[in-house]
C-alpha angles and dihedrals in degrees: 000000000000119000112259091017116160111237115221124183127202134189099207119195108194126197105176104178092178092060097028088239118148115170143131120232132189107209133182118207122195105208111207113226090248094047119103126222086246094059093043091052092047087055088052091049090051088051090053093049093050099029113164134148091251096047113109140169119257121236092269145247094326092062111074099184094058129069128228087259136000142178122212129189124232091275094053096255112144110245098174131020117188124193125188126206127011105324124188114266090237091057090052093049090051091048090051088055092051102041136053091226132016126194126187121198111202127190137160105095113238094015090056091048091052092046090053093049090052096046107030097095095047093045094048089078093060105092096186094053129101122185119199125184130205118206118246090246092050096049092046092049088050090051088055089066094058117122136148090254118029135181104193134177115205124192120186120188134151092350092307120119125200119185122177143162099209095266102046134025140192119208120189144163115220119220117217106216093176129009123210109262091025 
């Protein structure tokens, strides 16, 4: 954990109809001083979409050899590596060599579009990579839910995600720019 990190806690109630996954998770997020609410909440969204008892958050922005989230098997092999933001193509290639499956969650509107145009051809060769994009409106609505202590309900169905805290909600459709195996 980074020094001076802000600790945020979330009670996350997940109803993932697409995966038939219905569980509650208590998660602790260490928000690096340079991390925005938007990035932190995209990490939480990625957790909800891939929720599993072995899925955990990496040590954060200050640790280059760890992802935002990862899932390891009992032997320590990396089953899933999740990056958030607009990572360097070299970082993604290295992750694809280390993990069975890699997923990148991009956001940021035009910046994400430009990143994809620059990296699409190089990333197309990576068969174990998926790239998912959140719209600018979706990621900003998600950031609006950020608090130090959160009680969030997340419903995932037919590619649509709804996350709310009882008073406010963010609804978004995720765009798959590249599917694993594609």
